[in-house]
Legacy VTK file of the C-alpha trace (Angstrom):
# vtk DataFile Version 3.0
C-alpha trace
ASCII
DATASET POLYDATA
POINTS 195 float
18.033 -11.953 11.612
20.667 -10.357 13.954
21.296 -13.499 15.635
21.486 -15.224 12.274
23.942 -12.933 10.812
25.798 -13.094 14.017
26.616 -16.466 14.576
27.079 -16.957 10.892
23.879 -18.740 9.830
23.565 -19.762 6.084
21.726 -17.201 4.354
19.967 -16.972 1.000
18.342 -14.845 -1.459
18.314 -11.300 0.441
17.692 -9.939 -2.725
14.129 -10.472 -2.986
11.518 -7.863 -2.602
7.966 -8.986 -3.291
6.325 -6.629 -5.706
2.516 -6.737 -5.928
1.329 -6.073 -9.411
-1.555 -3.712 -9.000
-1.456 -0.933 -6.179
-3.613 1.618 -6.449
-2.012 4.445 -7.416
-2.136 7.959 -5.677
-0.678 11.500 -5.887
-1.579 11.479 -1.869
1.291 10.985 0.738
1.298 7.742 2.726
0.913 3.650 2.099
-0.994 2.594 -1.054
-3.678 0.209 -0.875
-3.351 -2.959 -2.785
-5.841 -4.257 -5.271
-6.037 -7.972 -4.705
-4.763 -10.619 -7.022
-8.357 -11.844 -6.648
-9.806 -9.044 -8.381
-7.923 -10.292 -11.587
-9.064 -13.502 -10.772
-12.575 -12.906 -11.310
-12.242 -11.161 -14.572
-10.342 -7.951 -13.746
-8.621 -6.792 -16.532
-5.170 -4.087 -17.752
-5.229 -1.374 -20.071
-2.693 0.984 -20.937
-3.308 4.524 -21.544
-4.595 3.825 -24.753
-7.644 1.508 -23.199
-5.856 -1.692 -24.500
-5.513 -4.752 -22.669
-1.461 -5.832 -22.752
-1.435 -8.733 -20.869
-3.335 -12.096 -19.574
-3.830 -10.721 -16.045
-3.805 -14.530 -14.863
0.038 -15.029 -15.342
2.158 -15.414 -12.516
2.663 -11.988 -10.456
6.175 -11.364 -11.221
5.150 -11.544 -15.106
2.055 -9.284 -14.867
4.509 -7.069 -12.596
7.256 -6.878 -15.130
4.647 -6.741 -18.113
2.959 -3.269 -16.257
6.486 -2.197 -15.891
7.736 -2.377 -19.484
4.029 -0.770 -20.356
4.830 2.172 -18.360
8.052 2.735 -19.546
6.928 2.160 -23.435
4.508 4.818 -22.979
6.341 7.037 -20.333
3.270 6.614 -17.559
3.320 6.150 -13.960
0.837 3.678 -13.868
-1.792 1.712 -15.708
-5.154 0.686 -15.371
-7.375 -1.998 -13.939
-10.998 -1.966 -14.516
-13.829 -5.077 -13.799
-16.315 -4.156 -16.353
-17.804 -7.838 -16.330
-19.194 -7.439 -12.510
-21.985 -5.329 -11.167
-21.196 -2.273 -8.817
-23.334 -4.270 -6.629
-21.241 -7.309 -7.237
-18.151 -5.937 -6.621
-19.317 -3.719 -3.442
-20.521 -7.015 -2.158
-17.436 -9.408 -3.159
-14.695 -6.674 -2.441
-15.803 -3.934 0.062
-12.543 -2.697 1.237
-11.010 -2.411 -2.336
-14.505 -1.014 -3.744
-14.139 1.385 -0.738
-10.657 2.657 -1.319
-11.080 3.066 -4.866
-14.112 5.311 -3.901
-12.295 7.030 -1.649
-9.968 7.940 -4.508
-12.705 8.814 -6.753
-13.078 6.165 -8.601
-15.437 3.303 -9.267
-14.361 -0.277 -10.231
-17.263 -1.104 -12.025
-17.107 1.422 -14.960
-14.265 3.706 -14.223
-10.564 2.906 -15.130
-8.693 2.871 -11.869
-5.036 3.573 -11.913
-2.697 1.401 -10.774
1.199 0.663 -10.224
3.622 -2.275 -9.037
4.778 -1.639 -5.601
7.136 -3.357 -2.740
4.753 -5.904 -0.638
7.325 -7.505 1.396
10.913 -8.388 2.173
10.977 -11.860 3.079
13.347 -14.651 3.140
17.292 -14.845 4.303
17.653 -17.281 6.321
18.369 -20.744 4.640
16.006 -23.550 6.229
15.311 -27.168 5.409
11.887 -28.259 4.977
12.071 -29.284 8.526
12.647 -25.485 9.440
16.373 -26.627 10.507
19.114 -24.032 9.644
23.028 -24.191 9.561
23.223 -23.345 13.259
22.358 -26.609 15.523
19.352 -25.715 17.644
18.061 -22.433 15.618
14.979 -23.264 13.668
13.263 -20.771 10.861
9.955 -20.750 9.526
7.327 -18.098 8.098
8.779 -14.898 6.335
12.572 -14.940 7.941
13.238 -18.542 6.359
13.722 -19.597 2.699
13.266 -23.402 2.012
12.997 -23.037 -1.566
9.502 -24.201 -2.296
7.605 -20.997 -2.973
9.899 -19.372 -5.605
10.138 -15.790 -6.652
6.192 -15.645 -6.834
6.024 -16.292 -2.949
9.169 -15.383 -1.803
10.943 -17.183 0.800
8.184 -19.134 3.086
5.081 -17.236 3.345
1.970 -18.667 3.227
-0.801 -20.680 4.716
1.614 -23.587 3.433
3.983 -22.526 5.478
1.588 -22.417 8.640
0.138 -25.336 8.426
3.043 -27.882 6.792
6.701 -26.133 7.636
5.883 -24.833 11.317
4.112 -28.294 11.989
7.311 -30.230 10.607
9.547 -27.695 12.879
7.509 -28.224 16.057
8.045 -31.984 15.489
11.802 -31.865 14.790
12.172 -30.060 17.980
10.180 -32.205 20.071
12.297 -35.409 18.701
15.752 -33.090 19.696
14.178 -32.159 22.963
13.366 -36.149 23.491
17.001 -37.081 23.185
18.759 -34.414 25.331
19.726 -35.412 29.101
19.105 -32.886 31.558
21.076 -32.730 34.711
19.907 -31.045 37.734
21.947 -28.297 39.246
21.760 -27.816 42.943
20.494 -24.261 43.739
21.837 -22.665 47.304
18.633 -20.525 47.847
20.673 -18.712 51.078
22.782 -16.924 48.724
LINES 1 196
195 0 1 2 3 4 5 6 7 8 9 10 11 12 13 14 15 16 17 18 19 20 21 22 23 24 25 26 27 28 29 30 31 32 33 34 35 36 37 38 39 40 41 42 43 44 45 46 47 48 49 50 51 52 53 54 55 56 57 58 59 60 61 62 63 64 65 66 67 68 69 70 71 72 73 74 75 76 77 78 79 80 81 82 83 84 85 86 87 88 89 90 91 92 93 94 95 96 97 98 99 100 101 102 103 104 105 106 107 108 109 110 111 112 113 114 115 116 117 118 119 120 121 122 123 124 125 126 127 128 129 130 131 132 133 134 135 136 137 138 139 140 141 142 143 144 145 146 147 148 149 150 151 152 153 154 155 156 157 158 159 160 161 162 163 164 165 166 167 168 169 170 171 172 173 174 175 176 177 178 179 180 181 182 183 184 185 186 187 188 189 190 191 192 193 194
């Protein structure tokens, strides 16, 4: 980023901070544990303090996050709850071993308990405006991955971060770089080995 800013490379969407909707709520110091979206994809539900389901958990992450936040404001709480009553304890432990363990360490069994969760910052991504070939507004500077913003992911997977980026856009950028290198004319410079 420093190089890009120093040389006036076009930047975009620096205000994007990706929020993960379901982070394990804890009063302990330190980083929080993310409860993967795949847990909601396999049947976990979100409940408010009254035990009422208040959102379709399969909506896009920004919608789920905003709905959780609105529910927390409405209820005056600092978390909501996630639970997975559709699967047995054994199924959850086998399918989501790290999540199951992290919840147990906080004193919650995801198969029977309401586990407190809250939205939290996940990534800060994007910034360098790039084409789908990784080209930026500065000649010979390419950007792919979390520094790039090529516009294909939108606000739900901010900037250019994902398997798509690794498999498609990095390859496209490499191809473009190879094409450019092939067109350069190189000149041999004399080297004085005695000096």
